[in-house]
N, C-alpha and C positions, 0 to 999 in steps of 0.2 A: 579810702577807695573804694570799701564794702559799700557803705553809704550812699555815695556818689551813683554806684551801678543800681542799688536798689531803687534810688530816686528817679532815675532813667526809665529802669524798667516799670514804674508806677505810671510815669508821664506817659510811656508808651501806650501801655493800657487803655489808660485814659484818651489818650489822641484815637485808638482805635475803637472804642466804645463811646466815645463823647458826642455832644451836639452838632460840632464841625466835622463830621465825616465826610472824607473825600471821596467823589464816586469817579472810579476810574475804570476804562475797558479791561478785558480778560488778558490782552495783550500786556498792557501797563501792569498789570497786577501779578504776574506769575512770580517775578523774583520779590514782589513786598510780600507775597506769602509764605515766605520761608519765615519761621520762627525763630527764633534764637536757641541755640541746641542745649542753653542751660535756663532754666525757670529759676530767675534771681529771687523773685519773691519766696518760693520754695525753699531754695537754699538760704535764704535770710531766716526764714521760720525755723529751718533745720538746725543751721549755727546757733541760733538761739535758744534752742531746745538743749541742743549738745554742750553749750557753755553753761548752761545750769546744772548739768550733771558732772562734767569734767571740762573745766576752764582750758585747761592746756592743751585738749585734744581738739578745741574750737579754735585756740590761736593757730595751731598747726595748720589748720584749713584755710583759716585767713592769710596767712603767710604765704603759704604755698599756692592757694588758688587765687587770692586778690593780689597779692603784692608780687607773685612770681618767683619766690625764693626757692632755691636748691634746697634738698635735703640738708646737707652742709651748712648753708647760710641760714637757715631756718634755726638747727641746732645751735650755731652760734648766738644767735638772738635770744634764744629761750633758755640757752644756759645746759642743755641736755645732750645725750650723744645722738649721733647720726640715726644708731640703731632704735632710739625711743622713737624720735621723728618718724620711722619708717612704720614702726608698729601702731603708733597714733594715726598716721595717716591710712594705715591699711585697715585700721578699724573704721575710722570716719566713712571711708570710702565702701567697704565691704559689707557693712552691716544693712543693707538696702532693704531687708524685709521688714525692719523697724520704722514705723512711721517717721520717727524724728532724726534717722541718721541716712 
C-alpha cells in the first residue's frame, strides 16, 4: 500500500509539472489547487530513514498510517504490547524537529 501511494504521488507531481500540462480557468482550478494533506514523498523518505535507525518504529507507522490498523491490531501483528506501539507511534510523530522524523 505504501509503494502504491508513493507511486501515485510521484505520478501526480509528474503530471503537475510534465509536458502535457492542462490549462484551466481559475474557477475550475480552485478545487484542483488543494494539495494532499500529507506529502507522501517526504513521508516515504522519513520512513526509510527511520527504518534504518529503528525498524520496529517504522513498521508501526506503516501499519497505523498506511494499513489503518488500531493500536491493538498493530500490537498483535508485531507481537508487542499496545503500550510499546503507543510509545513508538508518539516517538515517530513527535520528533518533528529532526529532519527524518
